[in-house]
N, C-alpha and C positions, 0 to 999 in steps of 0.2 A: 660508475663513471657518469658524470653529468652530460646530458645531451642538450644542445641548444637548438630550439625550434622557434620559428616565428609564429605567434598566435595573434589572432585579431584582438583588438583592444576590448571588444565586448566580452570575449571569453575570459580575459584577465579580470575585468570588472566583476563578472559573475563569480569567478573563483574566489575573489576577495570578499564577496558577499557571504559565501559559504564558509570561508575561513578567515574571519577578521583577525587582524593582528599579524598576519603573515605577509612577507614580501611576495612579489609576483611568483617566483619559483616555488616558495613554500606553500602558497595558496593553491597553485595548480597541483603540486605533489599531494597535498592534503585531500583535494577533491578526487584525484585518481586513486589514492589509497583507500578512501572511504567508499568508493563506488561498489565494490563487491559486497560490502555489508548492506548498503542500501538496496541493492538488487535482491539480496537474500530476504530482507525485511518485506519488500514489495511482494515477493513470491509467497511469503508466509501470510501476509495480509490477504492476498487473493484466495489462498486456501481457506482462510477463516471466513471470508465473505461467502465463498461457495458453501461452506458448512452451514453458515447462518441461513442461506437461501434454502438449503435442504431442510433444516429444522423448521423454518417458517412454512414451507410447503407441507410438512408433516403436521404441524399445528393446525393449518387451514383444513386439512383433511379430517382431523379429529373434530374440529369445530363443526364442520358440515355433518358429520355423523351424530354429534350431540344435538344439533338443531333438528335433524330428522327424527331422532328419538323423542325429543320434546314435542314435536308435532304429533307423533303417534300417541303420546301420553295425553295431549290435549284433546285428541279425537276420541278418546275412550269415554 
């Protein structure tokens, strides 16, 4: 059942930018329907960034160990 609400013009303009080719109602519906997918993708990207940070920290630690070993070899 359609529900009529008053939205500011800027929200309708933004919705039409995200859903070109739709009328006002269709654009707003598209944005609302797509919201859950976008939130899921953002969460997935945040997890991946955190994983990359952990991997980078592990690589930095290994690099420090290798540099220390190289210094020991040079001191021989």
